[in-house]
C-alpha positions in Angstrom: 135.8 52.0 -153.2 132.4 52.7 -151.7 128.7 52.8 -152.6 127.1 55.5 -150.4 123.3 56.0 -150.2 120.9 58.4 -148.6 117.1 58.0 -148.2 115.7 61.3 -149.2 112.1 61.0 -150.5 108.7 59.7 -149.4 107.2 56.5 -150.7 105.0 57.1 -153.7 102.1 54.8 -154.6 101.8 53.3 -158.1 98.3 54.2 -159.2 96.0 51.4 -160.3 95.4 53.1 -163.6 99.1 53.1 -164.4 99.4 49.4 -163.7 96.4 48.6 -165.9 97.9 50.7 -168.7 101.2 48.9 -168.4 99.4 45.5 -168.4 97.9 46.4 -171.8 101.3 47.4 -173.3 103.7 44.6 -172.2 103.9 40.9 -172.9 102.8 38.8 -170.0 106.3 38.0 -168.7 107.1 41.7 -168.7 104.2 42.9 -166.5 105.5 45.0 -163.6 103.7 43.8 -160.4 101.7 46.4 -158.4 104.2 47.8 -155.9 105.2 51.0 -154.1 108.0 53.0 -155.7 111.3 53.2 -153.9 113.0 56.0 -152.1 115.6 58.2 -153.7 119.0 56.7 -153.3 122.4 58.5 -153.8 125.2 56.1 -154.8 128.9 56.9 -155.2 131.3 54.6 -157.0 135.0 55.2 -156.7 137.0 54.3 -159.8 140.2 56.2 -158.8 141.7 59.3 -160.3 143.3 57.2 -163.1 140.2 55.1 -163.6 142.1 51.8 -163.0 139.2 50.2 -161.1 135.9 48.8 -162.6 132.9 48.3 -160.4 129.8 46.1 -160.8 126.7 47.7 -159.2 123.3 46.1 -158.5 120.3 48.5 -158.6 117.9 46.1 -156.9 120.1 46.2 -153.7 121.8 49.6 -154.3 125.1 47.8 -153.6 128.5 47.0 -155.1 128.7 43.3 -156.0 132.3 43.1 -157.3 135.2 45.3 -158.3 138.6 44.6 -159.9 141.6 46.3 -161.5 141.1 46.8 -165.2 144.4 45.0 -165.6 143.2 41.7 -164.1 141.9 40.2 -167.3 142.4 40.1 -171.1 139.7 38.0 -172.7 136.2 37.0 -171.8 134.5 33.9 -173.2 130.7 33.8 -173.7 128.8 31.2 -171.6 125.4 31.1 -173.5 124.6 27.6 -174.8 125.5 27.5 -178.6 127.1 31.0 -178.4 130.9 31.3 -178.7 131.8 35.0 -178.8 135.2 36.1 -177.3 135.6 39.7 -176.3 138.6 41.8 -175.5 139.2 43.9 -172.4 138.4 47.3 -173.9 139.4 49.1 -170.7 143.0 48.6 -171.8 142.3 49.4 -175.5 143.1 45.9 -176.6 143.1 45.0 -180.3 142.9 41.8 -182.3 143.7 40.9 -185.9 142.9 37.8 -187.9 146.0 36.6 -189.8 143.8 34.3 -192.0 146.6 31.8 -191.6 146.2 28.4 -189.9 149.9 27.8 -189.3 150.5 28.7 -185.7 154.3 28.6 -186.2 154.3 30.8 -189.2 152.5 33.8 -187.7 155.1 35.9 -185.8 153.9 39.5 -186.4 150.8 41.7 -186.7 152.4 43.4 -189.8 149.8 43.9 -192.5 146.9 42.8 -190.2 143.8 44.9 -189.7 143.8 45.3 -185.9 140.4 46.1 -184.4 138.8 46.6 -181.0 135.3 45.5 -179.9 132.4 47.8 -180.6 131.4 49.5 -177.3 127.7 48.8 -178.0 128.3 45.2 -177.3 126.9 43.8 -180.6 128.4 40.2 -180.5 128.8 40.3 -184.3 131.0 43.4 -184.0 133.8 41.9 -182.0 137.4 42.2 -183.1 137.9 38.4 -183.0 134.5 37.8 -184.8 133.2 34.4 -185.9 136.2 32.2 -185.5 134.2 29.0 -186.3 132.1 27.6 -189.1 128.5 26.5 -188.2 126.8 24.1 -190.6 123.5 23.0 -189.2 124.1 21.7 -185.7 127.8 21.2 -186.4 130.4 23.7 -185.1 134.0 23.6 -186.2 136.9 26.0 -185.6 138.4 27.7 -188.7 141.7 27.4 -186.9 142.8 30.9 -187.9 145.6 32.4 -185.9 144.8 35.8 -184.2 147.3 38.3 -183.0 146.2 40.0 -179.8 147.5 43.4 -178.8 147.4 43.4 -175.0 146.8 47.1 -174.8 148.0 49.7 -172.3 149.5 49.2 -168.9 149.1 51.4 -165.7 151.7 53.9 -167.0 150.2 54.0 -170.5 152.9 51.6 -171.8 152.4 49.0 -174.4 152.1 45.6 -172.7 153.0 43.2 -175.6 151.3 40.9 -178.0 150.2 37.2 -178.1 149.1 34.9 -180.8 146.1 32.6 -180.3 143.9 30.0 -181.9 140.5 28.9 -180.6 138.8 25.5 -180.7 135.9 23.7 -179.1 136.2 20.6 -176.9 133.3 18.9 -175.2 131.2 22.1 -175.3 134.0 24.3 -173.9 136.7 26.5 -175.3 140.2 25.3 -176.1 142.7 28.2 -176.2 146.2 27.9 -177.6 148.4 31.0 -177.1 152.1 32.0 -177.2 154.4 34.9 -177.6 154.8 36.0 -181.2 158.2 34.3 -181.4 156.6 31.0 -180.4 157.9 31.0 -176.8 155.8 30.4 -173.7 153.3 28.3 -175.7 150.3 27.1 -173.7 147.1 25.2 -174.4 144.2 25.2 -171.9 140.5 24.4 -171.6 138.2 27.2 -170.6 134.9 25.8 -169.3 131.6 27.6 -169.7 129.7 28.6 -166.5 126.0 28.8 -166.9 125.5 31.2 -164.0 127.7 33.8 -165.7 127.5 35.8 -169.0 131.3 35.4 -169.5 134.3 33.5 -168.1 137.2 35.9 -167.8 140.8 35.0 -168.7 144.3 36.5 -168.1 147.3 35.5 -170.2 149.3 35.8 -167.0 146.9 34.1 -164.5 144.5 31.9 -166.4 140.8 32.2 -165.6 140.0 34.9 -163.0 136.9 36.1 -161.1 135.7 39.4 -162.5 131.9 40.0 -163.0 129.4 38.5 -160.5 126.7 36.0 -161.6 124.7 37.4 -164.5 121.6 38.1 -162.4 123.4 39.8 -159.6 124.5 43.1 -161.2 123.1 45.9 -163.3 125.7 48.5 -164.2 129.5 48.4 -164.7 131.3 51.6 -164.0 134.5 51.5 -166.0 136.9 52.8 -168.5 136.4 51.4 -172.0 137.3 52.0 -175.7 134.9 53.6 -178.1 134.9 55.4 -181.5 134.7 59.2 -181.4 134.3 61.5 -184.4 136.3 64.6 -185.1 134.8 68.0 -186.2 135.8 66.9 -189.8 133.7 63.7 -189.5 136.7 61.3 -189.1 136.5 58.4 -186.7 139.2 57.6 -184.2 139.4 55.2 -181.2 139.6 56.7 -177.7 139.4 55.6 -174.1 136.5 57.0 -172.1 135.1 56.5 -168.6 131.4 55.8 -168.1 128.8 53.2 -167.4 128.0 50.0 -169.3 124.9 47.9 -168.7 124.6 44.2 -168.0 124.1 42.3 -171.3 121.8 39.9 -169.5 118.2 41.1 -169.8 118.6 44.9 -169.3 117.5 47.8 -171.4 117.6 51.6 -171.0 115.7 54.6 -172.4 116.8 58.3 -172.2 114.5 61.0 -170.8 115.1 64.8 -170.8 112.1 65.8 -168.7 112.4 66.9 -165.0 114.0 64.0 -163.1 111.6 64.2 -160.2 108.5 64.2 -162.5 109.3 60.8 -164.2 106.7 58.2 -163.3 106.3 54.5 -164.0 103.6 55.2 -166.6 106.2 57.2 -168.6 108.0 54.0 -169.6 105.4 53.2 -172.3 106.3 56.3 -174.3 110.0 55.4 -174.6 112.0 53.2 -176.9 114.4 51.0 -174.9 117.8 49.9 -176.1 120.0 47.0 -175.0 123.2 48.5 -176.3 125.8 48.2 -173.6 126.9 51.8 -174.0 123.4 53.3 -174.0 124.3 55.2 -170.8 127.9 55.6 -171.8 130.2 58.5 -170.9 128.6 61.7 -172.3 126.5 62.5 -169.2 129.5 64.5 -168.3 131.4 67.3 -170.2 135.1 68.3 -169.8 135.9 72.0 -170.0 139.5 72.5 -171.2 139.3 76.1 -170.2 138.4 75.2 -166.5 140.0 71.8 -166.5 136.9 70.4 -164.9 134.1 67.9 -165.5 130.5 69.1 -165.3 127.4 67.0 -165.4 125.2 67.5 -168.5 121.8 68.7 -167.3 118.4 67.1 -168.2 120.1 63.8 -169.1 118.1 61.1 -167.3 117.9 57.4 -167.8 115.0 54.9 -167.3 116.4 51.5 -166.7 114.5 48.2 -167.0 116.6 46.1 -164.6 117.1 42.3 -164.5 114.7 42.1 -161.6 111.8 43.3 -163.9 111.4 46.7 -162.2 112.0 50.1 -163.7 114.5 52.6 -162.2 115.2 56.2 -163.0 118.8 57.4 -162.8 120.7 60.7 -163.2 124.3 61.6 -162.5 125.2 64.4 -160.2 129.0 64.4 -159.8 132.2 63.0 -161.1 134.3 64.1 -158.1 134.7 62.9 -154.5 134.4 65.1 -151.4 138.0 66.2 -151.8 137.5 67.3 -155.4 139.4 64.4 -156.9 137.9 63.1 -160.2 136.9 59.5 -160.7 134.1 59.1 -158.3 130.8 58.6 -160.1 127.8 59.8 -158.1 124.3 59.2 -159.2 120.7 59.4 -157.9 118.5 56.4 -158.4 114.8 55.6 -157.6 112.7 52.5 -158.4 109.6 53.6 -160.2 
């Protein structure tokens, strides 16, 4: 995959009045230093026609920091101190169900379980695994419930199996026990937190694996992911989409429907910013069943407060590569 950029615009000064206005509207640690705005960059990220690649992009350097196959991992373990959320790989539409049973040997099926996937907005309290521990004051103790994990879809759309798991805490790290539903291939391993990362990634086949870069080295993840859509009759149903998720570490985004080239730094004060991971999402493009083509939705711009403390404006301009093959996300970005 490639990240391609073109420098197409002149440097624009940030006026002193704008910087004074921003100084009065943000807390001290959020003040944007006086600087010159960047030049317009065009970035292209190749996910492949089947969207089997996910790419981590850094806005501050306009570069790809990491990429991987969506099939490389299954679970991710939160690294924040005193936080213990475990998330599923939603690119494969993985599911998890709590058996409410503490007997590892007894659980051998997901029959009767409510199987859920993680909310695409990234709310840690809306994960499928949920709060698997009890917290009383400073004490933390596993509830020892057995979870059934549906490993989701493989490269050919096939079901890839199920595992049962329990989670525990040992010396400030995760202790994961897992096995096939019939009890075979049982393993117990320690998964250590890593303070430079938001999550440690794990594969049932390969153990811990490198996926995302350090938490302060990336901005956007271009990927397939699971979300909830709504039918014309108002009914919800899970679906796989392809789009852009933001870094959970210190990023926020606002949407702007004005002319892209007219957006200035001072415009940030009139917007409400969101830290939902899917705030950019997938609906900047529209699929026409009549033409069997994706088109970019006009006047859908994003103002991004990046982890470097600067603001960037972004819009999408294509979902095809130069040969007309879908799966290449092309966007224009400029630091304000």
